[in-house]
Each structure stands twice: as structure tokens, then as C-alpha cells.
N, C-alpha and C positions, 0 to 999 in steps of 0.2 A: 348662801346660794346666790348666784349671779342671775339677774333678770335683764336681758337685753331687749330693748324696745325699738322696733323699726317702723311701726305704725301704731296708731292709737285711736281710741274713741273719745267721747266727750269727757268722761270721768272714769278713771281706772284705779283699782286697788292692785298694787304690784307687791305681792308678799305683804309686809307690814308697812308699805310705803303708799303714797298717793300721787297720782298724776291727774291734774286738773287742766283740761285742754278744750274749752268751749270754742268750737269753730276754728281750730288750729290745724295746720298741715305740716308735713315734714317730707323732705327728699334728700337723698345722699347724706343722711344724718343718722345718729344712733344715740340711745340713752341707756346707761347702765345703772341699775340699782343694786348695790351691795350693802347690806345693813338694813336698818329699820328706822321708822319714824321720820323719814324724809318726805318733803313735798316739792314737786315740780309744778309750778303754775305758769301756764302759757295763756296770755291774755287773748281775747277774741281777735281773730284775724292774723295771729302769728303764723308765719311761714318759715319754718326752720329749713335752711339749705346749707349744706356743708358745715353742720354743727355737731359737736360731740359733747355730751354732758355726762359726767361720771360721778355718781354718789358712791364714794368709797368708804363711808362711815355712817354714823347715825345722826338723826335729828338735825338735818340741814334743810335749808330752803333755797330754791332757785326760782326767781321771778323774772320772766322774760316778757317785755312789752312788744307791741306791734311796731314794725318799721317798714317804711316805703323804700328803703335802700337795701342793697346786698349787705349781709352781716354774718360773716363766717367766723366761728370761734370755737374754742374748746375750753370747757370748765372742768377742773378736777377738784372735787369737794371731799373733805374728810368730816370730822365731827363738829356739830353745833355751830356751823357757819351759815352766812347768808350771802348769796350772790344776787344782785339786783341790776337789771338793765332796763333803762327807761325807753321812751318812745323815740322812733326815728333816728336811731344810731346807725352809722355805716362803718363797715370794716372792709377795706379795699384789698382784694387779692388773698394772699396767704393768710390763713386763719390766725387770729390772736389767741394767746394761751393765758388763761387765768387760773392761778394755782392758789387754793385756799386751804389753810391748815390751822391747827391749834386754836380752834373756835374764834377765828377772826373773820372779817367780812370784806367783800369788795362791792362797792356801790358806784354805779355809773348812771348819771342823769340822762337828759334827753338831748337829741339833736347834736350829738358829738360825731366828729369825723376822724376815724382812726385809720391810719395807713397800715401797710403790711408789716409783718415781723414784730408786732407788739408783744412783749412779755410783761406780765404783771403778777407779782407775788407778795404775800403778806409775811413771809418768813425767810430766814437766811439760806437754808433751812436747818443746818446742823448747829449743835450746841457750842457756845463759846463762854468761857468762865474767866473771871479775874484770877490771876495767879496769886494775888495778895489775899483777897477775901474768900476765894473759892466760890463766890456767888456767880450765878449766871448773869451775863451782861448783854445778851442779845434777845430780848423778848420779841415775840411776834406782834405786829400791829396792823390794823385794818387800813384799807386804802379807799379814798373817796374822790370821785371825779364829778364836777358839777355839770352844768348845761352848756351846750355850744362850745365845746373845747376841741381844738384841732391838734391831734397828736401825729407827728411825722413817722416816717418809716424806721423800723428797727430800734424803736425806743424801748428802754428797760425802765419800768416803774417799780421801785422797791418799797418795802414795808413802811407804813406810816405816812405816806404821801397824801396830801390833800391838794386838789387843784380847783381853784375858783372858776366860776362860769366865765366864758369869753376868752380864755387864755389859749396860747399857742405853745406847743412843745416841739422844738426843732428835731429833725431827723437825727438818729444815732445818739440822742441824749441818754444819759443815765441819771434818772431823776430820784433824788433822795430827800428833797426839802419841800415844804409847802409853797404853792404858787398862787399869788393873789390874782384876782380877776383882771382881765384885759391886759395881761402882761405876756411877754415872750421869754421863755427859758430855753437854754441850749447848752451843749457841751457835756464833758465827762470829768468830774461830776457837773451836773447842770447848774447854771447860775442865771440870774436875771440879765437879759440882753436889752430889753426895752419895755417900757410901761406906757399905758394910755393908748393902746391899739385895739382894733377889732378886726375880725376876718369874716369872709363870706364864701359860700360854697362854689360859685362858678369857677371852672378850670380854665386857665389861660392857654392851654396847649393848642387849641384850634382857633385862637383869636385871630381875627383880621385887624387891620388898622382901625376900622370902624368900631369893632368891639373894644379895642384898647382905649379909644377916645371916649366911648360911652361910659366905661367903668373907671375913668380917672378920678371920679368923685362920687361919694355916696352920702347923701344928707340925712339919712335916717339914723335913729339912735336905738333901733331894736336889738342891736348886739352890744350895746354898752350897758353894763350892769352897775347898780348902785346899792346902797345899804338900806333900801326901803323894802319892808316886808320880807326880811331874810329869815332863814332857818338853818342853824349851824349843823355842820357834820357831827360835831361833838354831841349834840342832842340826839341825833339819830343813832349814833353809836351807843349812847347811854340807854336808849330805849331797847335796842336790839339785845343788849347785854342783860337788861332787867327782865325782859320777857322770857319765861322758861319754856314755853310751849311753841312748837312750830306753827300751829294754827294761829296763835296770837301774833306771831311775827308776820305771818302772811296778811292778816287783817290790818296790822299797822302799815305795811307797805302799800296796801290797797287804798289807804287814805292819806297819802302824802300830799302836801299842799302843792298847788300848781302855779303859784306866783312867779312871775318872770325872774325876780331877783332872789329867789329862795336860796340859791347857793353862791351868792356873792361872798367874796373874801376880800377883806381890806388889805392894803399894803402892810398895815400892822396886823399880820396874820394872827397873832395871839389875841388881839382885840376881837377879831371875827369869831374865833373859836370859844371865847368867853361868853358870847351872847347866848342866853338860855334858850331862846326860840320856842318857849312853851306855847302851846296852842290847844284849843279845844279839839282839834282834829286827832290828837294823839292820846286821848283817854281810853285806850283799848287794852284788852288783855287782862289776865289775872294779876293781882297785886302780889 
């Protein structure tokens, strides 16, 4: 049975699913529950506007944090996946589309600036096999985006991509590889264009000459990320895979560390992903 939600209370049981929405609002938005064992968590103060969330299978979790910016998107979930969106992300104009399938996850940190036309998927999605071995050669893979990442218009982010905090993805890029922190990637397929850069939100469209002069230099380092107190995407993926119950996955997500450099990725991407990142914050859920 399909359950369409157009408005909600604080906590609701939707068939065999759960919607947890303390002090949340929605307009021009809709939520579909099809299946069972799913959880939608909307953090206090969330205001969904021009958002569509579809649970099309069983035992998945969607976690949406509060944002002070417009953030229009559509999430299509199937079985045993997690979609996480951190605080103060913005999506400009046409809604982004996030497609989750084959029990893989999409994780988006905080303070990211996403332009219109973004598509992000974790699968190809059809099957491809080796003509020699007859084995499947295109497994689905989760996607992780850190904090304070700027993604330009009409970008396609494909399965398995990891983007470190502070990076820039140029418009029209097709991203297939990991992106270290504070680097710029662009092109089709995307490749590194520059490293050792950071970006800020002010838009130059309405700048006067005085504004241009003011912003010629920024001496702060708040958007430069380092390898101090990091927590690897690989560790998050391992925990989400290990935890069998949706409530345990939700509890895990509610206790993510807040350190500035948590999602730093080194130029040696493999080195970043090898870091265990074990922490007392993550001793949650059934073993």
C-alpha cells in the first residue's frame, strides 16, 4: 500500500514505517512510504520546501538536518539504504535528484552549496558482466560528500565517489573519482584542475568595485581543512553496513562527530580512507 504524506505531526506511524518530525514543517512537498521498516527523521526546525522523498522498498533511513538556505531535492530510496543530509546545505533552483539502490548510501555533510541540475546515483543501474568470466563487473557503491563543498550546475556524481571537505566541482562535470580536500575538479570525466584552494559563499553577481576590492583577500583559515581529528568515510560506511536495524542506524547518525576536519581527505586519497577513525561516539547499536 502507498502512503502519501502532505503534512505531519510530531511522531507518526505510517503503516509499518516511522516518521519522526519534532518541530518540522513542509510545503510544496510530499513523502511516499511504500514498504515497511523505514524511518524518516527530520531534525528540529526542518522546513521542507519543494522536496520529494520516496521510500520504494524496506528498511531504509532518511535523515534531514535543519538548513537556513533553500534546499530543494528528490530522494528515491529502495531497500536497506541510508540518505543523510547535514546542516545548512543549499540547493539552488531546480531540485537535485538522489537515487539510492542495492543497499548503498548517500551521505552529504554540512554547509555544502549545490547548484541546479545535480544528479547523484549509487548504481549504473543495469547489470554488466565480463564476457570472459561471466561475473558481474559493475557493483553499486555508496557516495560521500564532506563539509563545505561547492558543486556547480548540471554535475553528475556517479557511484563510489568521495569528496573531501572544502572542494569545488566545476559545472557540467561528470565525477567518477575521489576528490581530495581543497581541490578543484572539472571536465568529463572530471580531473583535478587545481589544489590548495578554498571558496566562500558571497556571490559576485551584484558586486560593485568596492565589493571587489573588499574581497580581494581573505586571511581566515576557516575553510582550509587538515588531517587533525578526522573521521573517514570508510568507517561510516562500515558502521552503516554493520548495523542491521534502522533504529540503530538512526542513533549512529545522531551522534556523528562535529569536528571541523572530520571529513578531510588527503591528496593521497587511499591514505585518507585507510584511517580507522574509531571513536567512542560510535559504540551504538546491536552487535
